[in-house]
Structure formats: structure tokens, C-alpha cells
C-alpha positions in Angstrom: 97.1 92.4 92.0 95.2 95.6 92.0 96.3 99.0 90.7 95.7 102.0 92.8 96.0 105.6 91.5 96.7 108.2 94.1 95.6 111.5 92.7 97.7 114.4 94.0 98.5 118.0 93.2 102.0 119.6 93.6 100.9 121.2 96.9 100.0 117.8 98.3 103.5 116.3 97.9 105.1 119.5 99.1 103.6 118.8 102.6 106.1 116.5 104.3 103.6 115.0 106.8 101.0 114.3 104.1 103.7 112.9 101.7 105.0 110.6 104.4 101.5 109.3 105.0 101.1 108.6 101.3 104.4 106.8 101.3 103.2 104.6 104.2 100.0 103.9 102.3 102.0 102.9 99.2 104.2 100.6 101.2 101.2 98.9 102.6 99.6 98.6 99.2 102.8 96.8 97.9 102.9 94.6 101.0 99.4 93.5 100.1 100.4 92.7 96.6 99.1 95.8 94.8 100.7 98.6 92.8 100.3 102.2 93.8 101.1 105.1 91.5 100.9 108.9 91.9 98.6 110.5 89.4 98.9 114.2 88.6 96.6 116.5 86.6 98.3 115.8 83.2 98.0 112.1 83.9 94.2 112.2 84.4 93.6 110.4 81.1 95.2 107.3 82.8 92.5 107.0 85.5 90.4 104.4 83.5 93.5 102.1 83.7 93.3 101.8 87.5 91.1 99.6 89.8 90.7 102.4 92.4 91.5 106.0 92.8 92.4 107.7 96.1 92.2 111.5 95.9 94.6 113.5 98.0 93.9 117.0 96.8 91.4 119.8 97.5 88.0 118.4 96.3 86.0 121.5 95.6 83.7 120.9 92.6 85.6 123.6 90.8 88.9 121.9 91.3 90.6 119.3 89.1 90.2 116.7 91.9 86.5 116.7 91.3 87.1 116.0 87.6 89.3 113.0 88.7 86.5 111.8 90.9 83.9 112.1 88.1 86.1 110.4 85.7 86.6 107.4 88.0 82.9 107.3 88.8 81.9 107.3 85.2 84.2 104.3 84.5 82.8 102.4 87.5 86.1 102.7 89.4 85.9 102.8 93.2 87.0 106.3 94.3 87.6 108.2 97.5 86.2 110.8 97.5 83.2 110.0 95.3 81.6 113.0 93.4 78.4 113.0 95.4 80.2 113.3 98.7 82.2 116.1 97.3 79.1 118.0 96.2 77.5 117.6 99.6 80.4 118.3 101.8 81.7 121.3 99.8 78.4 123.1 100.4 77.6 123.5 104.1 74.0 124.3 103.4 73.6 121.0 101.6 75.6 119.2 104.2 73.6 120.5 107.2 70.3 119.5 105.4 71.6 116.0 105.0 72.6 115.9 108.7 69.2 117.2 109.8 67.4 114.6 107.6 69.6 111.9 109.2 68.5 113.2 112.7 72.2 114.0 113.5 72.7 116.5 116.4 74.2 119.8 115.3 74.4 123.2 116.9 71.3 125.4 116.4 71.7 126.6 112.8 70.2 129.2 110.5 70.6 129.6 106.8 69.8 132.9 105.2 70.3 134.7 101.8 71.2 138.2 100.9 67.6 139.5 101.0 67.1 138.3 104.6 70.1 140.2 106.1 69.4 143.5 107.8 69.8 145.1 111.2 66.6 143.6 112.6 67.5 140.1 111.3 70.9 140.4 112.9 69.4 141.4 116.2 67.0 138.5 116.1 69.8 136.1 115.2 71.7 137.1 118.4 68.5 136.8 120.5 67.9 133.3 119.2 71.5 131.9 119.1 73.3 134.0 121.7 76.5 135.9 121.3 78.9 135.3 119.8 77.3 133.7 116.7 79.5 131.8 114.2 79.1 132.9 110.6 80.2 130.5 107.8 80.4 130.8 104.0 79.0 127.5 102.6 82.1 126.6 100.5 84.7 127.3 103.1 87.4 124.8 104.1 90.4 124.6 106.6 88.6 127.1 108.9 88.6 129.9 106.2 85.5 132.0 105.9 84.4 131.0 109.4 84.1 133.9 111.8 82.5 135.0 115.0 80.3 138.0 115.4 79.1 139.5 118.7 77.1 142.5 117.6 74.6 143.2 114.8 77.2 145.4 113.2 79.7 142.6 113.1 77.1 140.2 111.7 76.3 142.6 108.9 80.0 143.3 108.1 80.9 139.6 107.9 77.8 138.7 106.0 78.4 141.4 103.4 81.9 140.1 102.8 80.8 136.4 102.6 78.0 137.3 100.2 80.5 138.4 97.7 81.2 134.8 96.9 78.0 133.0 98.1 74.2 133.3 97.7 73.6 131.9 101.1 75.4 131.8 104.4 75.2 129.9 107.6 74.9 131.1 111.2 75.3 128.7 114.1 75.2 128.8 117.9 78.8 129.0 119.2 79.9 125.9 121.3 82.9 126.7 123.5 85.6 124.0 123.8 89.4 123.5 124.2 89.5 121.0 121.4 87.5 119.5 118.6 87.0 115.7 118.2 87.8 114.4 114.8 86.5 110.9 113.9 87.6 109.3 110.7 84.9 107.1 109.3 85.4 104.7 106.4 82.6 102.7 104.8 80.4 103.3 107.9 83.0 102.2 110.4 85.3 104.3 112.7 88.8 104.5 111.3 90.6 106.8 113.8 89.9 109.3 116.6 91.8 112.5 117.3 91.6 115.6 119.4 92.5 118.7 117.5 93.6 121.1 120.2 92.6 124.7 119.8 95.6 127.0 120.3 95.6 129.4 123.2 93.9 132.7 122.7 92.1 131.3 119.7 88.6 129.8 119.2 89.1 127.5 116.3 91.7 124.8 115.4 93.2 126.7 112.5 93.7 130.5 112.3 95.4 132.6 109.7 97.4 135.7 110.8 97.2 138.9 108.7 100.7 137.9 107.4 99.3 134.6 106.1 100.9 132.4 108.7 98.8 129.5 110.0 98.3 128.9 113.8 97.2 125.5 114.9 97.5 123.3 117.9 98.7 119.8 118.4 96.9 116.6 117.3 96.3 113.9 120.0 95.4 110.5 118.6 93.2 108.3 120.7 92.8 104.5 120.4 89.3 103.7 119.0 88.5 101.6 122.1 89.2 104.5 124.4 86.8 106.9 122.7 84.2 108.4 125.0 80.8 106.7 125.0 78.6 108.0 122.3 81.3 109.7 120.2 81.8 107.0 117.6 78.0 106.3 117.3 77.4 110.0 116.7 80.2 110.3 114.1 79.1 107.2 112.2 75.5 108.5 112.1 76.8 111.7 110.6 79.0 110.0 108.0 76.2 107.7 107.0 73.9 110.8 106.4 76.4 111.8 103.7 77.4 108.5 102.1 79.5 105.4 102.3 83.1 106.7 101.7 85.8 108.3 103.8 84.9 111.2 106.0 86.3 113.3 108.8 83.6 114.1 111.3 84.2 117.1 113.5 82.4 117.2 116.8 82.1 119.3 120.0 81.5 117.8 123.4 79.6 119.3 126.2 79.5 117.0 129.2 78.3 113.7 127.8 76.6 115.2 124.8 78.1 115.5 121.3 77.1 117.8 118.4 78.5 117.5 114.9 80.1 120.7 113.6 80.6 119.4 110.1 81.5 116.4 108.0 84.6 116.7 105.8 85.1 114.7 102.6 88.9 114.1 101.9 89.9 114.5 105.6 93.4 115.2 106.5 95.6 112.1 107.2 99.1 113.2 108.1 102.0 110.9 109.3 102.4 111.3 113.0 98.9 112.7 113.6 95.9 110.7 112.6 98.0 107.5 112.4 99.7 107.9 115.8 97.9 105.0 117.5 95.6 103.8 114.6 98.4 102.6 112.4 96.2 100.0 110.7 94.2 102.8 108.9 96.4 102.4 105.8 95.7 98.7 105.5 92.0 99.4 106.0 92.0 102.1 103.3 93.7 99.7 100.8 91.3 96.9 101.6 88.4 99.2 101.2 89.6 100.5 97.8 90.9 97.2 96.5 88.7 94.5 98.1 89.9 91.0 97.5 
């Protein structure tokens, strides 16, 4: 029997869909003869007692989840997500460099620092990438600090705001689509496939209103065997450029061509969404974390 620690924060268990997914995971673990416990921040000292740690909390290197990952890694305990994957995926500049080294197709991308931003540079950026251009802060998540700019003035305004919290920012060619593909990859193998539908009158899958409300579209789960040709291969190639753990690869499709928008460590797994038609993903997660 193995002992699995599921590291969570209070906000994790307050999300009903995520909590239901964790309960399904725990049930599968018990069915396979293992024990699964929730581990909170005050329980972090217990991590060395477990055979594996599964992190379900925001994994920024400045958050407690990264400390949990480092603690597990230092004790030779298998952990999702591992510290190296967190460091790469939580810095988009680092992530895109890994993808480029791995010959992974991405939208045309530029990285620039504060000294390189000016009216002339903004005009050149629009000439090279077209309008609108997508501006991203390197440490953004859940579509935050990701905006479109259509004019040099908008580029300068967004850049100035993003540079308050970052030394470098990313600009990318905008790829129009009605949905994003999300492919879950575990240990170099596809785990699930979804379409994240972009809400009407919006351009990204998750948008925040001025009042703080989130706007997002439905999630359509697709059987792995029905995925379009080339999608899984592209996603696995992107995941392998980062590491060998669990990743959510976001892709855009134009005709039969796919480009990777980003690779997420600690991807969302909500009951009724990612597991709609790929219900074996919980057993595969357990067997990966606690191999017999």
C-alpha cells in the first residue's frame, strides 16, 4: 500500500468541481489499495512521510505549493508538479525558450525588456506581428495579465503596466479561434483532450469583468482516439520540452496546423470537464504517482 499526500489550499477545496475531482481521485486510490490524505500548509512537515505528493494549488515559485514541491523533491518523493516544471512554466520567457529549443511550433513571439520599449519599437512590433498583438506578463496565469493591443499607444500603455511587476514581457502574433485545444499530458503520454470554448464577444477562454466576475465558456471533452491528426503529437512534443510530469498544453488550430500557446504545469482537472469522457485519468494519475 502506498501513501499519497494531496497538497491543497483552502481555495482549492472551496471549488466544488475541483473538490469533486479530488474525491474521485481519492476513491480510485483506495480502490487500488492506497491511502490518500489531504495535506494543508500547516501539515507540510508531514510530506516526508508520504510515497508521493500531488499538488493541487497555485504553483508559483513564491507560493507555498512550490515549497511543498521542493520538500518532496529533496526527500526523493515523486511529486506532481516537480520544482523544475514549476520554475519553467511560471516564467513564460523561460517556457517559450524551452519550446523553441524543442522545435515546438508557437506563434511568432518577441521578448523585450523595459529599455527596448518605445514608440518606434511598438510600431515595428505591429509591422512584424500584425494587429492586434498579444502582450503577456511572464508570470501570468488563468488569462490574467494577457491583453491585446492594436495601436502603438495601446502597446506602450499595457507594457508600462506589466513592467511594474516584470523585467521582461512577451509579445505574440494573435491567432484567431473560437476555442482552444487543451491536451493533458502525463509522463509523455496524452491523458485527456478538451476544447475550451471562448465566450461570445470575447477573445480568450477566461475574462475578468471590472467587478471581478469571471466569464468563461463551456468545456467539451473529446475521446483521445477522436483527436485531430497531429494534435496529440504536437502536445506531447511540447510537454516533453518541459519535463516528464503532468502538463496542460494549450494549442490553437488553423486548418490542419497546430501552434502551442503555452504549457501549464498543474493543469485544471475539474469533475465533469476534463474527465467527461476520459474517466480513466484518475487511475492513470495514481499509477504514475504510485507505480507498483
